LOMI-546864 format. One record per residue: x, y, z of N, C-alpha, C in turn; residue number from 1. Coordinates in steps of 0.2 Angstrom, whole numbers. Layout:
! LOMI-546864
{node {X; Y; Z}; {X; Y; Z}; {X; Y; Z}; NUM}
...
END
This chain:
! LOMI-546864
{node {14; 27; 56}; {9; 30; 52}; {6; 25; 48}; 1}
{node {10; 20; 46}; {6; 15; 42}; {1; 11; 46}; 2}
{node {2; 10; 52}; {-4; 6; 56}; {-10; 11; 56}; 3}
{node {-9; 17; 56}; {-15; 21; 56}; {-19; 21; 49}; 4}
{node {-15; 20; 44}; {-18; 20; 37}; {-21; 13; 37}; 5}
{node {-18; 7; 39}; {-20; 1; 38}; {-26; -1; 42}; 6}
{node {-25; 0; 49}; {-29; -3; 54}; {-33; 2; 58}; 7}
{node {-32; 9; 56}; {-35; 14; 60}; {-33; 15; 67}; 8}
{node {-26; 13; 68}; {-23; 14; 75}; {-21; 21; 75}; 9}
{node {-20; 23; 81}; {-18; 30; 82}; {-12; 32; 78}; 10}
{node {-12; 38; 75}; {-6; 40; 71}; {-1; 43; 76}; 11}
{node {5; 43; 74}; {10; 47; 78}; {8; 54; 79}; 12}
{node {10; 57; 84}; {8; 65; 85}; {13; 69; 81}; 13}
{node {19; 66; 80}; {24; 69; 75}; {23; 66; 68}; 14}
{node {22; 71; 64}; {20; 69; 57}; {25; 69; 52}; 15}
{node {31; 72; 53}; {36; 73; 48}; {42; 68; 50}; 16}
{node {45; 65; 45}; {50; 60; 45}; {56; 63; 49}; 17}
{node {58; 69; 48}; {64; 72; 51}; {63; 73; 59}; 18}
{node {56; 74; 61}; {55; 75; 68}; {54; 68; 72}; 19}
{node {53; 63; 68}; {51; 56; 71}; {56; 54; 76}; 20}
{node {63; 56; 76}; {68; 54; 81}; {66; 57; 87}; 21}
{node {62; 62; 88}; {61; 65; 94}; {54; 63; 97}; 22}
{node {51; 58; 94}; {44; 56; 97}; {44; 54; 104}; 23}
{node {49; 50; 106}; {49; 47; 113}; {56; 48; 116}; 24}
{node {57; 51; 121}; {63; 53; 124}; {65; 47; 129}; 25}
{node {61; 44; 132}; {62; 39; 137}; {62; 32; 135}; 26}
{node {68; 28; 136}; {69; 21; 133}; {64; 17; 135}; 27}
{node {62; 17; 142}; {57; 12; 145}; {50; 13; 142}; 28}
{node {49; 20; 141}; {42; 22; 138}; {42; 19; 131}; 29}
{node {47; 20; 127}; {48; 18; 120}; {47; 10; 120}; 30}
{node {50; 6; 124}; {49; -1; 124}; {42; -3; 125}; 31}
{node {39; 0; 130}; {32; -1; 132}; {27; 0; 126}; 32}
{node {28; 6; 123}; {24; 8; 117}; {25; 3; 111}; 33}
{node {32; 1; 110}; {34; -4; 105}; {30; -10; 106}; 34}
{node {30; -13; 112}; {27; -19; 114}; {20; -19; 112}; 35}
{node {17; -14; 114}; {9; -13; 113}; {8; -13; 106}; 36}
{node {12; -9; 102}; {10; -8; 95}; {12; -15; 91}; 37}
{node {17; -18; 93}; {18; -25; 90}; {12; -29; 91}; 38}
{node {10; -29; 97}; {4; -34; 99}; {-2; -32; 94}; 39}
{node {-3; -25; 93}; {-9; -23; 89}; {-7; -25; 82}; 40}
{node {-1; -24; 79}; {0; -26; 73}; {-1; -34; 71}; 41}
{node {1; -38; 76}; {0; -45; 76}; {-8; -46; 75}; 42}
{node {-11; -43; 80}; {-19; -45; 80}; {-22; -42; 73}; 43}
{node {-20; -37; 71}; {-22; -34; 64}; {-20; -39; 59}; 44}
{node {-14; -41; 58}; {-12; -45; 53}; {-15; -52; 53}; 45}
{node {-17; -54; 59}; {-20; -61; 59}; {-27; -60; 57}; 46}
{node {-30; -54; 57}; {-37; -53; 55}; {-38; -52; 47}; 47}
{node {-32; -51; 43}; {-33; -50; 36}; {-35; -57; 33}; 48}
{node {-39; -56; 27}; {-40; -61; 23}; {-38; -59; 16}; 49}
{node {-39; -64; 11}; {-36; -63; 4}; {-40; -57; 1}; 50}
{node {-46; -56; 2}; {-50; -51; -1}; {-48; -44; 2}; 51}
{node {-46; -44; 8}; {-43; -37; 10}; {-36; -36; 7}; 52}
{node {-32; -41; 6}; {-25; -40; 4}; {-26; -38; -4}; 53}
{node {-31; -40; -7}; {-31; -39; -14}; {-34; -31; -16}; 54}
{node {-36; -28; -11}; {-38; -21; -12}; {-33; -16; -13}; 55}
{node {-35; -10; -13}; {-31; -4; -13}; {-31; 0; -7}; 56}
{node {-26; 5; -6}; {-27; 10; -1}; {-25; 16; -4}; 57}
{node {-29; 21; -2}; {-27; 28; -4}; {-26; 33; 2}; 58}
{node {-21; 37; 2}; {-20; 42; 7}; {-16; 48; 4}; 59}
{node {-15; 53; 8}; {-11; 58; 7}; {-4; 57; 10}; 60}
{node {1; 57; 6}; {8; 56; 8}; {11; 63; 9}; 61}
{node {13; 64; 16}; {17; 70; 17}; {24; 70; 14}; 62}
{node {27; 64; 14}; {33; 63; 11}; {33; 65; 4}; 63}
{node {28; 63; 0}; {28; 65; -7}; {24; 71; -8}; 64}
{node {20; 74; -3}; {16; 79; -4}; {11; 78; -9}; 65}
{node {8; 72; -9}; {3; 70; -15}; {-2; 65; -12}; 66}
{node {-7; 64; -16}; {-12; 59; -15}; {-9; 53; -18}; 67}
{node {-10; 47; -15}; {-7; 41; -17}; {-12; 35; -17}; 68}
{node {-12; 31; -22}; {-16; 25; -21}; {-11; 19; -23}; 69}
{node {-11; 14; -19}; {-7; 8; -21}; {-11; 2; -19}; 70}
{node {-8; -4; -21}; {-11; -11; -20}; {-9; -12; -12}; 71}
{node {-14; -14; -8}; {-13; -16; -1}; {-8; -21; 0}; 72}
{node {-8; -26; -5}; {-3; -31; -4}; {4; -29; -5}; 73}
{node {5; -24; -10}; {12; -21; -11}; {14; -17; -5}; 74}
{node {9; -13; -2}; {10; -9; 4}; {12; -14; 10}; 75}
{node {9; -19; 11}; {10; -24; 16}; {17; -27; 16}; 76}
{node {20; -28; 10}; {26; -30; 9}; {31; -25; 11}; 77}
{node {30; -19; 9}; {34; -13; 11}; {34; -12; 18}; 78}
{node {28; -13; 21}; {28; -12; 29}; {32; -16; 33}; 79}
{node {32; -23; 31}; {36; -28; 34}; {43; -28; 32}; 80}
{node {44; -27; 26}; {51; -27; 23}; {55; -21; 25}; 81}
{node {52; -15; 26}; {56; -9; 27}; {59; -10; 34}; 82}
{node {57; -14; 39}; {60; -15; 45}; {67; -18; 44}; 83}
{node {68; -21; 39}; {75; -24; 38}; {80; -18; 37}; 84}
{node {78; -13; 33}; {82; -7; 32}; {84; -4; 39}; 85}
{node {79; -3; 43}; {80; 0; 49}; {84; -4; 54}; 86}
{node {83; -11; 54}; {87; -15; 58}; {95; -14; 56}; 87}
{node {96; -14; 49}; {103; -13; 47}; {105; -6; 49}; 88}
{node {101; -1; 49}; {104; 5; 51}; {106; 5; 59}; 89}
{node {102; 2; 63}; {104; 2; 70}; {110; -3; 71}; 90}
{node {110; -8; 67}; {116; -12; 68}; {123; -8; 66}; 91}
{node {122; -4; 61}; {128; 0; 58}; {130; 5; 64}; 92}
{node {125; 8; 67}; {126; 13; 72}; {129; 10; 78}; 93}
{node {127; 4; 80}; {130; 1; 86}; {137; -1; 85}; 94}
{node {138; -4; 79}; {145; -6; 77}; {149; 0; 76}; 95}
{node {147; 6; 73}; {151; 12; 73}; {153; 15; 79}; 96}
{node {149; 14; 84}; {150; 16; 91}; {154; 12; 95}; 97}
{node {156; 6; 92}; {161; 2; 96}; {157; -4; 99}; 98}
{node {151; -5; 98}; {147; -10; 101}; {147; -16; 98}; 99}
{node {145; -22; 101}; {144; -28; 97}; {137; -31; 98}; 100}
{node {133; -29; 93}; {126; -31; 93}; {125; -38; 93}; 101}
{node {120; -41; 96}; {118; -48; 96}; {117; -50; 88}; 102}
{node {117; -56; 87}; {116; -59; 81}; {109; -56; 78}; 103}
{node {108; -54; 72}; {102; -52; 69}; {99; -56; 64}; 104}
{node {102; -62; 63}; {99; -67; 59}; {92; -70; 62}; 105}
{node {87; -69; 58}; {80; -71; 61}; {80; -78; 64}; 106}
{node {83; -83; 60}; {82; -90; 63}; {86; -90; 69}; 107}
{node {91; -86; 71}; {95; -86; 77}; {91; -83; 82}; 108}
{node {88; -77; 81}; {84; -73; 85}; {78; -77; 88}; 109}
{node {74; -81; 83}; {68; -85; 85}; {70; -91; 89}; 110}
{node {76; -93; 89}; {78; -99; 93}; {80; -97; 101}; 111}
{node {80; -91; 102}; {82; -89; 109}; {76; -89; 113}; 112}
END
């Protein structure tokens, strides 16, 4: 959803947070879409300049059921930092299911 607001990329067809877990059933399809979206995010992020980051973004939030306006810089921090939350969730689920996830420290991951 954020990439559609930030960069005009296609918004998810599922628009509610509770339904988002049902967006993609096939693991290979999900990986392909994730790879494509990551490439789009990198291209978009590389195109940003200071003037763009200093602006504001307004949108209708379905989660809040309200119009919202926030600093684009603040929203970018949220966008990239919130992934940390989700990585933690996945790590906890894998561990609870008896799995042994790979190391999630970024400096270790980037060395691979």
